[in-house]
C-alpha positions as YAML, in Angstrom:
chain: A
units: angstrom
residues:
- id: 1
  name: UNK
  ca: [7.14, -11.95, 20.70]
- id: 2
  name: UNK
  ca: [10.42, -12.62, 22.49]
- id: 3
  name: UNK
  ca: [11.91, -14.13, 19.33]
- id: 4
  name: UNK
  ca: [10.88, -11.09, 17.27]
- id: 5
  name: UNK
  ca: [12.35, -8.70, 19.84]
- id: 6
  name: UNK
  ca: [15.58, -10.74, 19.87]
- id: 7
  name: UNK
  ca: [15.75, -10.69, 16.08]
- id: 8
  name: UNK
  ca: [15.19, -6.93, 16.00]
- id: 9
  name: UNK
  ca: [17.91, -6.37, 18.59]
- id: 10
  name: UNK
  ca: [20.24, -8.51, 16.50]
- id: 11
  name: UNK
  ca: [19.63, -6.65, 13.21]
- id: 12
  name: UNK
  ca: [19.23, -3.15, 14.70]
- id: 13
  name: UNK
  ca: [22.88, -2.15, 14.15]
- id: 14
  name: UNK
  ca: [22.62, -3.13, 10.48]
- id: 15
  name: UNK
  ca: [19.38, -1.19, 10.06]
- id: 16
  name: UNK
  ca: [20.98, 1.85, 11.68]
- id: 17
  name: UNK
  ca: [24.07, 1.59, 9.47]
- id: 18
  name: UNK
  ca: [21.99, 1.21, 6.31]
- id: 19
  name: UNK
  ca: [20.12, 4.47, 6.88]
- id: 20
  name: UNK
  ca: [16.72, 2.73, 7.08]
- id: 21
  name: UNK
  ca: [16.12, 3.61, 10.73]
- id: 22
  name: UNK
  ca: [14.49, 7.02, 10.08]
- id: 23
  name: UNK
  ca: [12.15, 5.35, 7.56]
- id: 24
  name: UNK
  ca: [11.08, 2.84, 10.22]
- id: 25
  name: UNK
  ca: [10.95, 5.21, 13.19]
- id: 26
  name: UNK
  ca: [8.72, 7.82, 11.53]
- id: 27
  name: UNK
  ca: [5.75, 5.45, 10.90]
- id: 28
  name: UNK
  ca: [6.14, 4.07, 14.43]
- id: 29
  name: UNK
  ca: [5.69, 7.54, 15.89]
- id: 30
  name: UNK
  ca: [2.56, 8.07, 13.82]
- id: 31
  name: UNK
  ca: [0.82, 4.74, 14.38]
- id: 32
  name: UNK
  ca: [-2.58, 6.24, 15.26]
- id: 33
  name: UNK
  ca: [-2.60, 8.60, 12.27]
- id: 34
  name: UNK
  ca: [-1.54, 5.82, 9.90]
- id: 35
  name: UNK
  ca: [-4.10, 3.40, 11.34]
- id: 36
  name: UNK
  ca: [-6.93, 5.89, 10.80]
- id: 37
  name: UNK
  ca: [-5.56, 6.72, 7.33]
- id: 38
  name: UNK
  ca: [-5.55, 3.00, 6.54]
- id: 39
  name: UNK
  ca: [-9.18, 2.61, 7.59]
- id: 40
  name: UNK
  ca: [-10.56, 5.81, 6.06]
- id: 41
  name: UNK
  ca: [-8.49, 6.08, 2.90]
- id: 42
  name: UNK
  ca: [-7.26, 2.55, 2.23]
- id: 43
  name: UNK
  ca: [-10.39, 0.63, 3.07]
- id: 44
  name: UNK
  ca: [-12.59, 3.54, 1.97]
- id: 45
  name: UNK
  ca: [-11.14, 3.46, -1.54]
- id: 46
  name: UNK
  ca: [-11.55, -0.30, -1.76]
- id: 47
  name: UNK
  ca: [-15.16, 0.09, -0.64]
- id: 48
  name: UNK
  ca: [-15.77, 2.91, -3.13]
- id: 49
  name: UNK
  ca: [-14.48, 0.72, -5.96]
- id: 50
  name: UNK
  ca: [-16.50, -2.27, -4.76]
- id: 51
  name: UNK
  ca: [-13.42, -4.39, -4.08]
- id: 52
  name: UNK
  ca: [-14.20, -5.51, -0.52]
- id: 53
  name: UNK
  ca: [-16.32, -8.38, -1.82]
- id: 54
  name: UNK
  ca: [-13.47, -10.91, -1.89]
- id: 55
  name: UNK
  ca: [-12.78, -10.46, -5.60]
- id: 56
  name: UNK
  ca: [-9.13, -9.46, -5.16]
- id: 57
  name: UNK
  ca: [-6.51, -12.18, -5.57]
- id: 58
  name: UNK
  ca: [-3.98, -12.77, -2.79]
- id: 59
  name: UNK
  ca: [-1.23, -11.28, -4.97]
- id: 60
  name: UNK
  ca: [-3.33, -8.16, -5.61]
- id: 61
  name: UNK
  ca: [-3.97, -7.81, -1.88]
- id: 62
  name: UNK
  ca: [-0.26, -8.19, -1.19]
- id: 63
  name: UNK
  ca: [0.59, -5.61, -3.85]
- id: 64
  name: UNK
  ca: [-1.92, -3.09, -2.55]
- id: 65
  name: UNK
  ca: [-0.70, -3.66, 1.01]
- id: 66
  name: UNK
  ca: [2.89, -3.12, -0.04]
- id: 67
  name: UNK
  ca: [1.94, 0.03, -1.94]
- id: 68
  name: UNK
  ca: [0.08, 1.38, 1.08]
- id: 69
  name: UNK
  ca: [3.04, 0.60, 3.36]
- id: 70
  name: UNK
  ca: [5.45, 2.40, 1.05]
- id: 71
  name: UNK
  ca: [3.13, 5.39, 0.70]
- id: 72
  name: UNK
  ca: [2.61, 5.48, 4.48]
- id: 73
  name: UNK
  ca: [6.34, 5.32, 5.20]
- id: 74
  name: UNK
  ca: [7.01, 8.10, 2.69]
- id: 75
  name: UNK
  ca: [4.25, 10.28, 4.14]
- id: 76
  name: UNK
  ca: [5.44, 9.63, 7.70]
- id: 77
  name: UNK
  ca: [9.04, 10.43, 6.81]
- id: 78
  name: UNK
  ca: [8.05, 13.70, 5.14]
- id: 79
  name: UNK
  ca: [5.75, 14.64, 8.03]
- id: 80
  name: UNK
  ca: [8.53, 13.85, 10.53]
- id: 81
  name: UNK
  ca: [10.62, 16.64, 9.02]
- id: 82
  name: UNK
  ca: [7.97, 19.08, 10.21]
- id: 83
  name: UNK
  ca: [6.82, 17.51, 13.48]
- id: 84
  name: UNK
  ca: [7.94, 14.73, 15.84]
- id: 85
  name: UNK
  ca: [4.36, 13.42, 16.12]
- id: 86
  name: UNK
  ca: [1.70, 12.60, 13.60]
- id: 87
  name: UNK
  ca: [-1.31, 14.91, 13.31]
- id: 88
  name: UNK
  ca: [-3.65, 12.70, 15.34]
- id: 89
  name: UNK
  ca: [-0.95, 11.99, 17.92]
- id: 90
  name: UNK
  ca: [-0.47, 15.75, 18.36]
- id: 91
  name: UNK
  ca: [-4.23, 16.23, 18.68]
- id: 92
  name: UNK
  ca: [-4.43, 13.48, 21.32]
- id: 93
  name: UNK
  ca: [-1.51, 15.07, 23.17]
- id: 94
  name: UNK
  ca: [-3.26, 18.46, 23.20]
- id: 95
  name: UNK
  ca: [-6.54, 16.93, 24.35]
- id: 96
  name: UNK
  ca: [-4.97, 14.94, 27.19]
- id: 97
  name: UNK
  ca: [-2.28, 17.31, 28.46]
- id: 98
  name: UNK
  ca: [-3.21, 19.01, 31.71]
- id: 99
  name: UNK
  ca: [-2.93, 22.78, 31.65]
- id: 100
  name: UNK
  ca: [-2.20, 24.60, 34.91]
...
């Protein structure tokens, strides 16, 4: 974990300069929403098509994972233009914020 943090700190200025930072920050702020989306939609579709039986090749799994990551990052970036938090993060905030 320390090595990963060190690596991220080392490459952070390059990521910022490249314009990739907003594309990485948006999914990070919507981790709960994207996790639930992954389970319900991603795994749900694989289940609906009967592909959770181990019949997918490692390259197919990698390709589907990459596609889901790209779709998730795009969704998160678009959503971030409207709200700082994901929909489930906002719901959790409303449910747990004390009102006086």
